[in-house]
N, C-alpha and C positions, 0 to 999 in steps of 0.2 A: 758658395759661389753664386754668381748671377745665373738665373735660368736662361737656357738657350732654346728657342723654339723656331721662329722665323725671322731672319735677318734680311732687311732690304737696304742696300747701300751701293755706292759706287766703289771702285777698287783702286789700289795702288799697284802698279806693275813693277816687278823686279826680275827681268828676264836674264838671270844669271844662274848657271847650273852649279851644283855642288857647293851651295852656301853652307858653311859649317857653323857650329855653335860658337866658335871663337870670333867669327865675323859678325854673328848676330849680337853677341855680347862679349866683348874682349875680357880675357881672364883677369885683368887688373881691376875690374869692377865687381868682382865676386865676393868681396869681403863682407858685405851686408848680409844679414840673415832674414830680414823681412822682405816681402815681395814688392814693396813700394819703392819708387824712384828709379827703377831700372830702365823705364821707357826713354828717359832723356839720353841714355847711352846706347840705345838700340842702333846697331850698325855704326857705332861711334867712329871707327877709323875710315869708313866710307863717307860718312855724313859730315865730318868736321875736319878742318885743317888743324895743324899742330897748335895754332894759337887759339883754337876754339871757335873760329868763325865758320859759318856753314859753307859747305862746298855747293856752289850754285848748280852744278850739273848732276847732283845726286837726287834721286826721285823723291825722297822724303822732304827735301827742301824746295820742291817744285810745287807751287800753289795750284797748278793744273790738276794735280792728282790728290784726291781726298777719299776717305771712306774707311770702313772697318774690315775690309778684306784685303789681304796681301796676296797677290798672284805672283808666284815665284817659280824659278826654273827647277828643272828635274833634280832629284836627290837633295831636297831641302832638309836641313837640320842634321847633316852628317857630322862626323868628328866626335868630340868628347860628349859625355852623357849629361852635361850640366843642365839642371832643371831651370836655371836662371834664364835660358834662352826663351822658354815659354813665358816666364815672368815678364821679361822685357817686352815681348810682343804684346802681351795682354795689357801691360802698364802703358804702352804707347797707344792703346785704344783699338787694337785689332781683336776681332772675335773669331775670325776664320783665316786660315791660310789655304790657298789652292795651289796644288802642284801636281806633276805627273808621277812623283815618287817621293816618299818621306822616309828618312832613316827611322828604324823601328823604335829606338829609345826616345827620339824626339817626339814621335807620334804619341807614345805613352805619356810622356811628360806633358804634352799639350792637352791631351784629353783629361789628365788629372788636374789640370789648372783652368778648365773651362774654355780652352782654345780649341776650336774644331778644325782638324785637318781634313780637307776634302781632296781626295785623289781622283784625277781625271786622266784621260788618255793624253798622249803626246800631241795628238791632232787637236783635241779640244783646247789644250793649253796654248798651242800656237795661235789658234783662232781667237782666244781670249786676249792674248797680247796684241794682236792686230786690231781687234775691236776697241780695246781701251786706248790704244795709241790714236786711233781715228776719232774716238769720242770719249774723252776722260769722264764724262758724266754718265756713261753706260751703267744702267742699274742691273745689279745681280740680286737674285733672291735665293738665299740659302735656307731651304725648308728641311729642317732636321726631322720633324715627325714623318714626312714623306720620303726622306733621304733622297732629295733631289735638289740640284742646282738649276734654277730657272734663269734663262737669259731672255727676257721679254723681247728685246730687239730682234733676236733670231727666231722667236716663237718656238723655242726648244726647251726641253727639260732633260738634264743629264743626271742619271742615277749615280749615287755613290754609296759605298759600303761603310759600315761602322759596327763595332762590337755592340751587341744588344745591351750588355750591362752598362757600357760607357754611354750609350745613347740614353738609357734611363737616368743615369746620373746627371747628364747635361740637361735633360728636359726638366728635371726637378731641382737643379742647382745643388746636387749632392757631391760631396767628396766621399771617400770610402767609409769614413766614420759616420757621416750623415746617413749613408745608405744602411749601415748596420743598425743605427738608431731607428730608422724607419721600419725595420723588420722586428722591432722589439716584441710586438704582440705575437707574431708567428714563432719567434724564438721561445717566448714564455710558454706558449701552447705546446710546443714540441717538448720542452723540458718537463712539463707536467704529465705527458703521455708516454715518455720513454720508459721501458721496463728494466733497464739496466742502470746501475750506478757504479761509480768508482769507489 
């Protein structure tokens, strides 16, 4: 996975609550087993008409909004446990999703695929939507080492929580296997010093 340290970017606002994984990536697109190509079908039914033409009123089709952060409504990623939702967001170029609440399984899938879920309060989320609507070029700085979301125009930093193990994996670009490989020397040392055998 690509390492994640500090991300500076504008954001795409999607102020809809209870966005489920079938809305993120509809079930009919789940046949592929590789992670590539899912981005083009991200929010497919909201993003395109039946004939495949873009819906002008959907935010991903609005050139005003660009960036690697998706700011979404409360309870993002609810519904089924499909990992493809995280694949689709990452393949579409998003590195971070900000919301006031994430479904637990989506949060785990996101972290396992290099996508950082940043949970903020309802109040901060509402302020972010207002700010991005007012100025689509508003810069956000997602600082993973410091576990802070900086909003320079507000002169504020908002702390966020993350599991220490997942933080280490993101900072180093590790998946679970990569992490184990990185511990090879410690594992070998332990094996030579243990006093019991099977």
